[in-house]
Each structure stands twice: as structure tokens, then as C-alpha cells.
C-alpha positions as CSV (number, residue, x, y, z in Angstrom):
1,M,-44.3,17.7,0.9
2,K,-41.8,15.0,1.9
3,A,-38.2,16.2,1.6
4,K,-36.1,14.4,-1.0
5,K,-33.3,12.3,0.3
6,V,-29.7,11.8,-1.1
7,L,-27.3,9.1,-0.1
8,V,-23.6,9.7,-0.4
9,S,-21.9,6.3,-0.3
10,E,-18.3,7.4,-0.8
11,R,-16.2,10.3,0.5
12,I,-16.6,13.5,-1.3
13,A,-15.7,17.1,-0.4
14,D,-17.4,18.4,2.7
15,D,-18.5,21.5,0.8
16,G,-20.4,19.3,-1.7
17,V,-22.3,17.6,1.2
18,E,-23.1,20.9,2.8
19,Y,-24.4,22.2,-0.6
20,L,-26.8,19.3,-0.9
21,K,-28.0,19.9,2.7
22,Q,-29.4,23.2,1.7
23,F,-32.2,21.4,-0.3
24,F,-32.3,17.7,0.8
25,D,-32.0,15.3,3.6
26,V,-28.6,13.9,3.2
27,D,-27.0,10.8,4.6
28,V,-23.3,9.9,4.4
29,K,-22.8,6.2,4.7
30,L,-19.4,5.0,3.7
31,G,-18.3,1.4,3.2
32,L,-21.6,-0.1,2.5
33,G,-21.6,-3.6,1.0
34,P,-23.8,-4.5,-2.0
35,D,-26.4,-6.2,0.2
36,E,-26.5,-3.2,2.7
37,L,-26.9,-0.7,-0.1
38,A,-29.8,-2.7,-1.6
39,D,-31.4,-2.7,1.6
40,V,-31.2,1.1,2.2
41,I,-31.6,2.5,-1.4
42,P,-35.4,2.2,-1.7
43,G,-35.6,5.4,0.5
44,Y,-33.4,7.6,-1.5
45,D,-34.1,9.9,-4.5
46,G,-30.4,10.6,-5.2
47,L,-27.2,8.6,-5.0
48,I,-23.6,9.9,-5.2
49,V,-20.8,7.4,-5.7
50,R,-17.2,7.4,-6.8
51,S,-15.5,4.3,-8.2
52,A,-16.0,1.7,-5.5
53,T,-19.7,1.5,-5.3
54,K,-21.2,-0.6,-8.1
55,V,-24.6,0.7,-9.3
56,T,-25.7,-2.6,-11.0
57,A,-29.0,-3.5,-12.7
58,E,-29.8,-5.6,-9.6
59,L,-29.3,-2.6,-7.2
60,L,-31.4,-0.4,-9.4
61,E,-34.3,-2.9,-9.1
62,H,-34.4,-2.1,-5.4
63,A,-34.2,1.8,-6.1
64,D,-37.9,2.5,-6.3
65,S,-37.5,6.3,-5.6
66,L,-34.2,6.9,-7.3
67,K,-34.2,9.7,-9.8
68,V,-30.5,10.4,-10.2
69,V,-27.0,8.7,-9.8
70,G,-23.9,11.1,-9.6
71,R,-20.5,9.8,-10.2
72,A,-17.8,12.1,-8.7
73,G,-15.4,11.6,-11.5
74,T,-15.2,11.2,-15.3
75,G,-15.9,7.6,-16.2
76,V,-19.2,5.8,-15.3
77,D,-17.8,2.2,-15.7
78,N,-19.2,1.3,-12.3
79,I,-22.7,2.4,-13.1
80,D,-25.0,0.2,-15.5
81,V,-26.1,3.2,-17.6
82,P,-28.4,1.2,-19.9
83,A,-30.2,-0.2,-16.8
84,A,-30.5,3.3,-15.4
85,T,-31.8,4.6,-18.6
86,R,-34.5,1.9,-18.8
87,K,-35.6,2.7,-15.2
88,G,-35.6,6.4,-15.9
89,V,-32.7,7.3,-13.6
90,V,-30.5,10.1,-14.8
91,V,-26.7,9.5,-14.6
92,V,-24.5,12.5,-14.2
93,N,-20.8,12.8,-13.9
94,T,-18.0,15.5,-13.8
95,P,-16.0,15.3,-17.0
96,D,-13.9,18.4,-16.4
97,G,-13.0,18.4,-12.7
98,N,-9.5,17.0,-13.0
99,S,-8.0,18.7,-16.1
100,M,-5.6,20.8,-14.2
101,A,-4.5,17.9,-12.0
102,A,-3.7,15.7,-15.1
103,A,-1.9,18.6,-16.8
104,E,0.3,19.4,-13.8
105,L,1.2,15.7,-13.3
106,A,2.3,15.5,-16.9
107,V,4.5,18.4,-16.4
108,G,6.0,17.0,-13.3
109,L,6.8,13.7,-15.1
110,I,8.4,15.7,-17.8
111,Y,10.8,17.4,-15.3
112,S,11.4,14.0,-13.7
113,V,12.3,12.2,-16.9
114,F,14.6,15.0,-17.9
115,R,16.4,15.5,-14.5
116,N,16.2,11.9,-13.3
117,I,14.5,13.1,-10.0
118,P,13.0,9.8,-9.0
119,Q,16.3,7.9,-9.6
120,A,18.2,10.5,-7.6
121,Y,15.9,10.2,-4.7
122,A,16.1,6.4,-4.8
123,N,19.9,6.5,-4.8
124,T,20.1,8.8,-1.8
125,R,17.7,6.7,0.1
126,N,20.3,3.9,-0.4
127,N,23.2,6.3,0.8
128,D,24.4,6.6,-2.8
129,F,25.2,10.3,-3.3
130,R,27.3,10.0,-6.5
131,R,25.5,12.9,-8.4
132,N,27.8,12.3,-11.6
133,R,25.8,9.1,-12.0
134,I,22.5,10.9,-12.6
135,T,23.3,14.0,-14.7
136,G,20.1,15.2,-16.3
137,Y,19.1,17.7,-19.2
138,E,17.4,21.1,-19.2
139,L,14.0,21.7,-20.7
140,N,15.2,25.2,-21.8
141,G,15.6,25.3,-25.6
142,K,14.4,21.8,-26.2
143,V,11.5,21.0,-28.6
144,A,8.3,19.7,-26.9
145,G,6.0,17.7,-29.2
146,I,2.4,17.5,-27.8
147,I,0.1,14.9,-29.3
148,G,-3.4,16.3,-28.8
149,L,-4.1,20.0,-28.2
150,G,-7.4,19.7,-26.2
151,R,-8.1,20.9,-22.7
152,I,-5.2,19.1,-21.0
153,G,-2.8,19.4,-23.8
154,S,-3.3,23.1,-24.0
155,L,-2.6,23.5,-20.3
156,V,0.6,21.5,-20.8
157,A,1.6,23.6,-23.7
158,E,1.2,26.8,-21.6
159,R,3.5,25.4,-18.8
160,L,6.1,24.1,-21.3
161,R,6.2,27.5,-23.0
162,G,6.9,29.0,-19.6
163,S,9.9,26.7,-19.3
164,H,11.2,28.2,-22.5
165,M,10.7,25.1,-24.6
166,D,9.9,25.3,-28.3
167,V,6.4,23.8,-28.4
168,I,5.0,22.0,-31.4
169,A,1.8,20.0,-31.5
170,Y,-0.1,17.5,-33.8
171,D,-3.9,17.7,-33.6
172,P,-5.6,17.7,-37.0
173,Y,-9.0,18.4,-35.3
174,V,-8.1,21.7,-33.7
175,G,-8.2,25.0,-35.6
176,D,-5.3,27.4,-36.2
177,E,-6.6,29.9,-33.7
178,R,-5.9,27.5,-31.0
179,F,-2.3,27.0,-31.9
180,K,-1.8,30.8,-32.3
181,S,-3.3,31.7,-29.0
182,L,-0.9,29.2,-27.4
183,S,2.1,30.2,-29.4
184,V,2.4,26.5,-30.6
185,R,3.6,25.6,-34.0
186,R,1.2,23.2,-35.9
187,C,2.6,19.9,-37.3
188,E,0.6,18.9,-40.3
189,E,1.6,15.4,-40.0
190,L,2.5,13.2,-37.0
191,D,5.8,12.3,-38.6
192,E,6.9,16.0,-38.6
193,L,6.4,16.0,-34.7
194,L,8.3,12.7,-34.3
195,A,11.3,13.8,-36.2
196,E,11.8,17.2,-34.4
197,S,10.8,16.5,-30.8
198,D,13.2,16.0,-27.8
199,L,10.1,15.4,-25.8
200,I,6.8,13.7,-26.8
201,T,3.9,13.9,-24.5
202,V,0.6,12.3,-25.2
203,H,-2.8,14.0,-24.4
204,I,-5.5,12.3,-26.5
205,A,-8.2,9.9,-25.8
206,K,-7.8,6.2,-26.4
207,T,-10.1,5.3,-29.3
208,E,-10.0,2.8,-32.2
209,L,-8.1,5.5,-34.2
210,T,-5.5,6.2,-31.5
211,T,-4.8,2.7,-30.2
212,N,-1.0,1.9,-30.7
213,M,-0.8,5.3,-32.3
214,L,3.0,5.2,-31.2
215,D,4.2,1.8,-32.6
216,W,7.5,0.4,-34.0
217,P,7.2,2.5,-37.3
218,Q,6.6,5.7,-35.3
219,F,9.6,5.0,-32.9
220,A,11.9,4.5,-35.9
221,K,11.1,8.0,-37.1
222,M,11.8,9.6,-33.7
223,K,15.0,11.6,-32.9
224,K,17.6,9.6,-31.0
225,G,17.5,10.4,-27.3
226,V,13.7,11.5,-27.3
227,R,11.9,11.2,-24.0
228,I,8.2,10.0,-23.8
229,V,5.5,10.9,-21.3
230,N,2.1,9.5,-21.2
231,A,-0.4,10.6,-18.5
232,A,-3.4,10.2,-20.9
233,R,-4.5,6.6,-21.5
234,G,-2.8,3.2,-21.6
235,G,-2.8,1.5,-25.0
236,I,-2.0,4.6,-27.0
237,I,1.6,3.6,-27.0
238,N,2.5,0.1,-27.9
239,E,4.4,-1.0,-24.7
240,Q,6.5,-3.7,-26.5
241,A,7.7,-1.1,-29.1
242,L,8.4,1.3,-26.3
243,Y,10.5,-1.3,-24.4
244,D,12.5,-2.1,-27.6
245,A,13.1,1.6,-28.3
246,L,14.2,2.1,-24.7
247,M,16.6,-0.9,-24.9
248,G,17.8,0.2,-28.3
249,G,18.6,3.8,-27.3
250,T,16.1,5.6,-29.6
251,V,14.2,6.7,-26.5
252,A,16.3,7.9,-23.6
253,G,13.6,7.7,-21.0
254,A,9.9,7.4,-20.4
255,A,7.6,8.6,-17.7
256,L,4.2,6.9,-17.5
257,D,1.0,7.4,-15.4
258,V,-0.9,4.8,-17.3
259,L,-0.4,1.4,-18.7
260,Q,-2.4,-0.9,-21.0
261,K,-3.0,-3.2,-18.3
262,E,-2.6,-1.7,-14.8
263,P,-1.9,-3.3,-11.4
264,N,-4.5,-3.6,-8.7
265,F,-4.1,-0.3,-6.9
266,D,-5.6,-1.5,-3.6
267,L,-3.3,-4.6,-2.9
268,P,-0.5,-4.3,-0.5
269,P,3.1,-5.1,-1.8
270,D,3.1,-8.6,-0.3
271,R,0.0,-9.5,-2.3
272,Q,0.9,-7.7,-5.6
273,D,1.7,-10.0,-8.5
274,Y,1.8,-7.4,-11.2
275,I,4.6,-7.8,-13.8
276,N,5.4,-5.5,-16.6
277,P,8.9,-5.5,-18.3
278,L,8.8,-1.7,-18.6
279,L,8.8,-1.2,-14.8
280,E,12.1,-3.2,-14.7
281,L,14.0,-0.6,-16.8
282,E,16.0,2.1,-14.8
283,N,15.1,4.8,-17.4
284,V,11.4,4.3,-16.9
285,I,9.4,6.3,-14.4
286,Y,6.0,5.0,-13.4
287,V,3.3,6.4,-11.0
288,P,0.1,4.6,-10.3
289,H,-2.5,6.5,-12.3
290,L,-2.3,9.6,-10.2
291,G,-3.6,12.1,-12.8
292,A,-6.7,13.1,-10.8
293,S,-5.2,12.5,-7.4
294,T,-5.0,16.0,-6.1
295,Q,-7.1,17.6,-3.1
296,E,-8.1,20.3,-5.5
297,A,-9.5,17.9,-8.2
298,Q,-11.4,15.8,-5.6
299,Y,-12.8,19.1,-4.1
300,N,-13.9,20.1,-7.7
301,V,-15.6,16.8,-8.6
302,G,-17.3,16.6,-5.1
303,V,-18.9,20.1,-5.4
304,Q,-19.7,19.8,-9.1
305,I,-21.4,16.5,-8.7
306,S,-23.5,17.7,-5.7
307,K,-24.7,20.7,-7.9
308,S,-25.6,18.4,-10.7
309,V,-27.5,16.0,-8.6
310,A,-29.3,19.0,-6.9
311,G,-30.2,20.3,-10.3
312,V,-31.8,17.1,-11.4
313,L,-33.8,16.7,-8.2
314,N,-34.9,20.4,-8.4
315,G,-36.2,19.8,-12.0
316,E,-33.6,21.8,-13.8
317,M,-32.2,21.0,-17.2
318,V,-28.8,19.3,-16.3
319,P,-26.3,17.8,-18.7
320,A,-26.5,14.0,-18.2
321,V,-24.7,11.0,-19.5
322,N,-27.8,9.2,-20.6
323,T,-30.8,11.4,-20.8
324,P,-30.9,14.7,-22.8
325,S,-33.5,17.2,-21.6
326,V,-36.5,16.0,-23.7
327,P,-40.1,15.6,-22.5
328,A,-40.6,12.0,-21.6
329,D,-43.6,11.6,-24.0
330,Q,-41.4,12.7,-27.0
331,L,-38.3,10.6,-26.1
332,A,-39.8,7.3,-27.3
333,E,-40.8,8.9,-30.5
334,L,-37.5,10.5,-31.1
335,R,-35.3,7.5,-30.3
336,P,-34.8,6.4,-34.0
337,Y,-34.0,9.9,-35.0
338,I,-31.5,10.3,-32.2
339,D,-29.9,7.2,-33.5
340,L,-29.9,8.5,-37.0
341,A,-28.4,11.8,-36.0
342,E,-25.7,10.1,-34.1
343,K,-24.8,7.7,-36.9
344,L,-24.7,10.7,-39.4
345,G,-22.3,12.6,-37.2
346,S,-20.0,9.6,-36.7
347,I,-19.3,9.4,-40.4
348,F,-17.3,12.6,-41.0
349,Y,-14.1,11.8,-39.2
350,Q,-14.1,8.3,-40.3
351,V,-14.1,9.3,-44.1
352,Q,-12.9,12.9,-44.2
353,T,-9.8,14.9,-43.2
354,G,-9.2,18.6,-42.7
355,V,-10.0,21.2,-39.8
356,L,-13.7,21.2,-39.2
357,R,-14.9,24.7,-38.5
358,K,-18.7,24.4,-38.3
359,V,-21.4,21.9,-38.2
360,E,-25.1,22.7,-38.9
361,V,-27.8,20.3,-38.0
362,K,-31.0,20.8,-39.9
363,C,-34.2,19.1,-39.2
364,S,-37.1,19.0,-41.8
365,G,-40.5,17.6,-42.2
366,D,-42.6,16.2,-39.4
367,L,-39.7,16.5,-37.0
368,L,-40.5,20.2,-36.6
369,E,-43.4,19.0,-34.3
370,K,-40.9,17.6,-31.9
371,D,-38.2,19.1,-29.5
372,T,-35.2,18.6,-31.7
373,R,-32.6,19.9,-29.4
374,V,-31.7,16.3,-28.5
375,L,-30.9,15.6,-32.2
376,R,-28.3,18.4,-32.3
377,L,-26.7,16.9,-29.2
378,A,-26.8,13.3,-30.7
379,A,-25.2,14.4,-34.0
380,V,-22.3,16.2,-32.1
381,K,-22.0,13.0,-29.9
382,G,-21.5,10.9,-33.0
383,L,-19.2,13.4,-34.5
384,M,-16.8,13.5,-31.6
385,S,-17.0,9.8,-30.7
386,P,-14.2,8.7,-33.1
387,L,-11.9,11.2,-31.5
388,A,-12.5,10.8,-27.8
389,D,-13.4,8.3,-25.3
390,D,-16.3,8.9,-22.7
391,V,-18.2,11.1,-25.1
392,N,-21.8,11.6,-24.2
393,F,-24.7,14.0,-24.5
394,V,-23.2,16.0,-21.8
395,N,-19.8,16.7,-23.0
396,A,-19.8,16.2,-26.7
397,E,-20.6,19.8,-27.6
398,F,-18.1,21.0,-25.1
399,I,-15.5,18.8,-26.6
400,A,-16.4,20.2,-30.1
401,N,-16.2,23.8,-29.0
402,A,-12.8,23.1,-27.4
403,R,-11.6,22.0,-30.8
404,G,-12.9,25.3,-32.4
405,I,-16.0,23.6,-34.0
406,S,-19.1,25.9,-33.8
407,I,-22.4,24.1,-33.7
408,S,-25.7,25.4,-34.9
409,D,-29.2,24.0,-35.7
410,T,-31.9,25.0,-38.0
411,K,-35.4,23.9,-39.0
412,D,-36.9,23.8,-42.5
413,A,-40.5,23.2,-43.1
414,N,-40.1,22.8,-46.9
415,L,-39.6,19.1,-47.7
416,E,-40.9,17.3,-50.8
417,K,-39.5,13.8,-51.0
418,Y,-39.5,12.7,-47.5
419,T,-41.7,13.0,-44.5
420,N,-38.6,13.7,-42.3
421,L,-35.0,14.5,-42.8
422,I,-31.9,15.2,-40.8
423,T,-29.1,17.0,-42.7
424,L,-25.6,17.7,-41.3
425,T,-23.5,20.3,-43.1
426,F,-19.9,20.3,-42.4
427,T,-17.7,23.4,-43.1
428,T,-14.0,22.9,-43.3
429,D,-11.2,25.2,-44.5
430,E,-11.4,23.7,-48.0
431,R,-15.1,22.8,-48.5
432,V,-18.7,22.7,-47.4
433,E,-20.4,19.3,-47.6
434,S,-23.6,17.6,-46.4
435,I,-24.9,14.2,-45.4
436,S,-28.6,13.3,-44.9
437,G,-30.7,10.6,-43.5
438,T,-34.3,9.8,-42.8
439,V,-36.6,7.4,-40.9
440,F,-39.0,5.2,-42.7
441,A,-42.0,3.4,-41.0
442,K,-41.1,5.0,-37.6
443,E,-37.9,3.0,-37.1
444,E,-36.2,2.1,-40.4
445,I,-33.0,4.3,-40.5
446,R,-31.6,5.3,-44.0
447,I,-28.8,7.4,-45.4
448,V,-30.1,9.1,-48.5
449,D,-27.4,11.7,-49.3
450,F,-23.7,11.1,-48.9
451,F,-21.7,14.3,-49.6
452,G,-23.7,15.0,-52.7
453,Y,-24.4,11.3,-53.8
454,K,-27.9,10.1,-53.6
455,L,-28.3,6.7,-51.8
456,D,-30.8,4.6,-49.9
457,F,-28.6,2.7,-47.5
458,E,-29.2,1.1,-44.1
459,P,-26.2,1.9,-41.7
460,T,-25.1,-1.5,-40.4
461,P,-22.4,-2.1,-37.9
462,S,-19.6,-2.6,-40.3
463,V,-19.4,-0.6,-43.6
464,V,-16.8,0.3,-46.2
465,A,-17.3,3.6,-48.1
466,I,-15.5,3.7,-51.4
467,Q,-15.0,6.4,-53.9
468,N,-14.0,5.4,-57.4
469,V,-13.7,6.4,-61.0
470,D,-17.0,5.5,-62.8
471,R,-15.9,2.8,-65.4
472,P,-16.5,-0.7,-66.0
473,G,-14.8,-3.6,-64.0
474,I,-14.2,-1.8,-60.8
475,I,-17.2,-3.3,-59.0
476,G,-16.0,-6.7,-59.9
477,K,-12.4,-6.2,-58.7
478,I,-13.9,-4.9,-55.4
479,G,-16.1,-7.8,-54.9
480,T,-13.1,-10.2,-55.8
481,T,-11.0,-8.4,-53.1
482,F,-13.6,-9.1,-50.4
483,G,-14.0,-12.7,-51.6
484,D,-10.2,-13.2,-51.5
485,A,-10.2,-11.9,-47.8
486,D,-13.1,-14.3,-47.0
487,I,-15.4,-11.4,-46.1
488,N,-19.0,-11.7,-47.0
489,I,-20.8,-8.7,-48.5
490,A,-24.3,-8.3,-47.0
491,A,-25.4,-5.3,-49.0
492,M,-24.0,-2.7,-51.3
493,Q,-25.1,0.3,-53.2
494,W,-23.4,2.5,-55.9
495,S,-24.2,6.0,-56.7
496,R,-23.0,8.4,-59.3
497,N,-23.9,12.0,-60.4
498,R,-22.8,11.9,-64.0
499,R,-21.6,8.9,-66.1
500,G,-17.9,8.6,-66.4
501,E,-16.9,10.8,-63.5
502,K,-16.8,9.7,-59.8
503,A,-19.1,7.2,-58.0
504,V,-19.3,6.2,-54.3
505,A,-20.3,3.0,-52.7
506,F,-21.6,1.9,-49.4
507,I,-20.7,-1.8,-48.8
508,S,-22.0,-3.6,-45.7
509,V,-19.9,-6.5,-44.7
510,D,-20.1,-9.4,-42.2
511,G,-17.2,-9.1,-39.8
512,A,-14.3,-6.8,-39.2
513,I,-12.3,-4.8,-41.9
514,T,-8.6,-4.9,-41.4
515,E,-6.1,-2.2,-42.5
516,E,-4.7,-4.9,-44.9
517,V,-8.0,-5.3,-46.7
518,L,-8.5,-1.6,-46.9
519,G,-5.0,-1.2,-48.4
520,R,-5.8,-3.8,-51.1
521,L,-9.0,-1.9,-52.0
522,R,-7.1,1.3,-52.3
523,N,-4.6,-0.3,-54.6
524,I,-7.3,-1.2,-57.1
525,D,-6.8,0.8,-60.3
526,G,-9.7,3.3,-60.3
527,V,-10.4,3.4,-56.5
528,I,-9.8,6.8,-55.1
529,K,-10.6,6.3,-51.5
530,A,-11.7,3.4,-49.2
531,S,-12.7,4.1,-45.6
532,K,-14.0,2.0,-42.9
533,I,-17.1,3.3,-41.1
534,I,-18.2,1.8,-37.8
535,F,-21.7,2.7,-36.7
């Protein structure tokens, strides 16, 4: 049998290349241009890239033998994942290879912003040794506020505790066990953390929910003299609000590894035209997105991606960005159910609060004839997507488990009303609730049970879920509110269990829903809750 071939187009750890050579013919060809890569790719079964190589749809058209593309890093922005999926090419990456590197950089920035280390170095390079001008502060005894207690936030917490800081954290999606194990005090509300912290360090993903999470209202609630560190994602902090807080003295200093719009990291100084007012302030430290830039992190991702690529080519079940391990003949049949499971999962954190402990994914009816493992993955992917960026079938369950959420799946042959049904049951500290959906006519997705209310609703891209008191006049007021906002209602459905108690509605609208419109809906007498759901 002809040996499989792997092309490594960008530099990875030598140990990763040596690992691949145990199984395959491996060529390392660095610096290939797009045309050169297109010329050679037909002969390869596997391709390993980092960030420079662009795996486009056009390139994939030439890749007749290609079975897997491995990205030695977290993101896959340089890979056309839909095109790879259509061609049957598995895309794998290394989502966890740089956690320690990112955590250690954050801690380094924290020390730097408290002790003015970069400013002291710059001064001495200019023969300015007046140390009284750069007096800093100790971490010992200060309050460190961590926003996000996931993998990286937990590593930072451990290190700040070692510096004898009083560590508090805000993360409504992590259970109490995580806080206790780290000796970190839970803040039930973000405002509590803002008011108490001498240091605020950010360790969350940038999502629609977290964009501009620290804005003018949040800075107004902070302790005067607080220091801010962001080694997570640009855009979580409103940069104009941070600038104003720095100029006004609320924030004493900031240390940033990321910015909302970043410079070109490859241009020399004489060609760089990047301008950001934050970088003009003496009390701002900026490093050019160095979170993953350590020898160890680069070694980790190089070896990990080599093992993943080898696993795919050896026929093993390997976590992938785009293709769960499902027999090819079942994948096409399961696609509408995968979509349904993901949509059902995405609803919880958009409409509910509380610490989630457990999710059960139950498949019923004719789904029992299929390999339903992928439906569990799809449901968890949907569940975690509102909370984290770069969530995929590979890392969704890992992210959920890291937040203390256990996942289980069951099958039930007893089904009367529908031929198939997917039910997600969510267990929090306060309650147990379920949501269900089905697929009609092979591809028509419907939500049929919404936390105990019976519906028959198609999940469209933009939906408002409303809970209200069941009494006359409320529907009219809700419709008028949408009309006054010039928002067209495409479809809506109300449901109640008993007359005169509570009702829920799913309202599908054309266009985006602003927080202002949601606020007006919530102010209607009789409306209990109004939530935006993005499918």
C-alpha cells in the first residue's frame, strides 16, 4: 500500500515532525506561495499549517487526496472550514496548547502595571535613573478581581493567590466547587467585583454578550486607582471608555496584550501607520498579542497537531472542528437533527440565569436507529456558543466540563405524538427544566416544548422570547412596541398552561433587536421577561 504523505507548510516543533515520520512520508516546505502550494497539494493526504498559509476553497479544489488539515493553534480563520467540510476534509486544531502561556503573560502584565517595570526600563535606556519618579505598588494584600474563571482565569487565580492577593471573581457560569478549590470568593454580580477590586483582569471570550462588557457605566463603578489588564480579546473593553477613565484618574494604569483593532504585526517600524490613542498614554503598557508566544506553547501545539493529524489519517476517532465521528452514510440524514440540537442548546444561556450543573440530551423515536453521539456534541456546542468564541464539536464539551457542567445522553423508544424528538433537560441549583424540538418532513425544524409550554415554532435567525401574565391587552401592547420601533413581526406564537396564569411567546422578527427595544418590552405592564434569542 502506498504510504500516506503529509506536508508541513509552516514551522512547527521538530518533535511533531518526527512523530509524523513514524507513520507517513513527511515533507517540510516552508514559505510556499499560493500558486506553489496549489501545484504540490494534489500529492498529499495531510496538511499542517499555522496562521500564514491560507487554505482557501480554491486551494482545496486542487487537493484531490487531502483528508485532513491541521492548524497548529487555536483559531482556524485562515482555513475555509465550510469548503473543507463540503470536500470531506477534516479540520483539526489545538485549542488548549497555549493556556499556560496566556496565563503567565497576564501575570507578567499585572506585575508590570503595578511596579511600572516597562517605564523604568525605558527611562534607564535614556539615562534617566530618577527612581522616585516611578514608585510602584505591591500586589501583597490587594484585591484582584478576575472576570472569567475558566482555564486561563483559574491559572491566573492560582498565581495571584501565591502573591498573597485577595482574589475574587465573577463568572456566573462556573459552579461553587471551582471557586472553593481555588480559594476564590464568588461575586454574584459584576458590580460587586468592580467596586472592590484594586486589579481587574479579563479572561473571557469575546462574544455578543461580552463585547464592551467594561464600558462607561462599569468604569464609573470602579474603585479609584484600579488597574486593568486584558490578555484575552480586544473589544471586551470599550477603548474610548478606558481612555477616558485613564485620563480622569479612575484607572491608574492599564496593561494590554490585545486591542479591538490591532496593528500589522509583520511591518517594520518605518512602514507602520498604526494609531491608537491608548498607546500614547504613559500609564498604558501594550505588548503585541504575545499570549501564545512561548517556546513551550509552540512546542505543545506542534506536537498536539501532529498527533491529531496522524489520528485522522490512521482512521481513529479524533476531535475535529468540522466533522464529528459519524458514519458518512448517516451524516446527511442527521444534518437537520444536528442543527436542531445546536439550536436547542443555544437557547438556555440566552433566556435563563443561574449556575448550570447538568445537561441531559435525550433522543426519542426513529432517531434511535441513528448514531446519536453527534447530537449530544451539537447540543453542547450550541449551549456554550453564547459564552465562548471558537466553540466547535471538539472543544464544546471540554469547555462545559471546565465550567462544572456534566453532560449525559439517553435514548427513549417510547414516543407517541412525534416520530422523533430531541429533549434537553437543564439542571441548575434552583430548578430542572426542559426544552424539546422535532424535525418534520426530514428537514423542517420545530421547537415544540419551551420550558413546559407547548409550541410549534420554527427557530428563525432573530427571535424574542417573552413571558407575560395571561390577561387581555398585552399582545396588542407588544405588537405596538415593535411597530413603534419599525420592526416587522414575521411570525409569533403564544402558549399558556392555565388561563390567567403565565404565558410565553416566541416572536420572529425581521432585523436586529436592540437593548432599547427589549427595555421597552420589559416595561410593559404584565411582561415578566423579554429575551433576545439568536439562532
